[in-house]
C-alpha positions in Angstrom: -18.1 -1.7 -38.1 -17.1 -4.3 -35.7 -15.4 -3.2 -32.5 -12.7 -6.1 -31.1 -12.6 -6.1 -27.5 -8.9 -6.8 -26.4 -8.1 -7.9 -23.1 -6.4 -6.0 -20.9 -3.3 -7.7 -19.2 -0.7 -6.5 -16.7 2.6 -7.7 -15.9 2.9 -9.9 -12.7 4.9 -7.1 -10.9 1.7 -4.6 -11.4 -0.7 -7.1 -10.7 1.1 -7.8 -7.4 1.5 -4.2 -6.4 -2.6 -3.8 -6.9 -3.0 -6.9 -4.8 -0.8 -5.5 -2.1 1.8 -8.5 -2.0 5.1 -8.9 -2.4 6.0 -10.4 -6.0 8.6 -12.4 -4.9 6.6 -14.2 -2.8 3.8 -15.3 -5.3 3.8 -18.9 -6.7 5.9 -19.1 -9.9 3.2 -19.3 -12.2 1.7 -15.8 -11.3 5.4 -14.6 -11.2 6.0 -15.7 -15.0 2.4 -15.0 -16.9 0.2 -11.8 -17.8 -2.7 -11.1 -15.5 -5.8 -10.1 -17.3 -8.2 -7.4 -15.9 -10.9 -10.4 -15.6 -8.3 -12.5 -13.6 -7.1 -9.8 -11.3 -10.7 -9.1 -10.3 -11.5 -12.6 -9.4 -7.9 -12.7 -7.5 -9.8 -9.6 -5.5 -13.0 -10.4 -5.0 -12.5 -14.6 -4.4 -8.3 -14.9 -3.3 -6.9 -18.3 -3.8 -5.2 -19.8 -0.6 -1.8 -18.2 -1.3 -3.0 -15.0 -1.8 -4.9 -15.5 1.5 -1.8 -16.6 3.6 0.4 -14.0 1.9 -1.5 -11.4 3.0 -1.9 -12.7 6.5 1.7 -13.6 7.0 3.9 -11.6 4.3 6.5 -11.0 3.5 4.9 -7.9 2.9 5.8 -4.9 -0.1 7.2 -1.7 1.7 3.9 0.1 1.0 2.0 -2.4 3.2 5.0 -2.7 5.7 5.2 1.3 5.9 1.0 1.1 6.6 1.1 -1.8 9.4 3.7 0.3 11.2 1.8 3.9 10.7 4.8 5.8 8.9 5.7 6.4 5.3 7.5 4.5 2.9 10.8 7.3 3.3 10.3 6.7 7.0 11.3 3.1 6.6 14.2 3.8 4.6 15.5 6.2 7.3 15.0 3.3 9.5 17.0 0.9 7.9 14.3 -1.1 6.4 14.9 -1.9 2.7 13.4 -5.4 2.6 10.2 -6.8 2.8 9.0 -7.9 6.3 6.6 -10.8 7.4 3.9 -9.9 9.8 5.7 -11.5 12.6 8.8 -9.2 11.9 6.2 -6.0 12.0 4.5 -7.3 15.0 8.2 -7.9 16.8 9.1 -4.0 15.9 5.9 -3.2 17.0 6.6 -4.4 20.4 10.1 -3.3 20.6 9.6 0.4 19.4 12.9 1.2 18.1 13.6 5.0 18.5 13.4 5.3 14.7 10.0 3.9 14.8 8.9 6.5 17.4 10.4 9.2 15.6 8.8 8.3 12.5 5.2 7.6 13.9 5.6 11.3 15.3 6.7 13.0 12.0 3.5 10.9 10.5 1.3 12.4 13.2 2.8 15.7 12.6 1.7 15.3 9.1 -1.4 13.9 9.3 -2.2 17.4 11.8 -0.9 19.6 9.3 -2.8 17.6 6.2 -5.9 18.2 8.1 -5.3 22.1 9.2 -4.6 22.6 5.5 -7.9 21.3 4.5 -10.1 22.5 7.1 -8.3 26.1 6.1 -9.4 25.5 2.4 -12.9 24.6 3.5 -13.2 27.9 5.3 -12.0 29.7 2.5 -14.4 28.0 0.2 -17.2 29.0 2.4 -16.4 32.8 2.6 -18.4 34.9 0.5 -16.4 35.9 -2.9 -14.1 32.8 -2.0 -13.3 30.1 -4.5 -16.3 28.3 -5.5 -15.9 24.2 -5.4 
């Protein structure tokens, strides 16, 4: 029995998501084709100039924008940011510190604090005699 290795491919939208870039800002040949797992790995390990520039200046997809601002994707929506932003626009928001951004950063800080508290509490329980075994 001969095993046939099929090449895994993905849609450009999936590849863009994995690369952390905004699909609409990628070159047409990237948007119109399919990307193999091998091609994706090559793009990640040795990115072409267009990918380096896109990651540096944007426009960035919402998950990247949210991470750069230190807030959640939902926080972006609550702040009225629904489109991709460039690095320059993100830096301007950081400088301006609008009220919604300050509020969302505070919310995100509380979420992180609560997550850490729960994790610590669960770790203490696991250490107790008769507690859950990890």
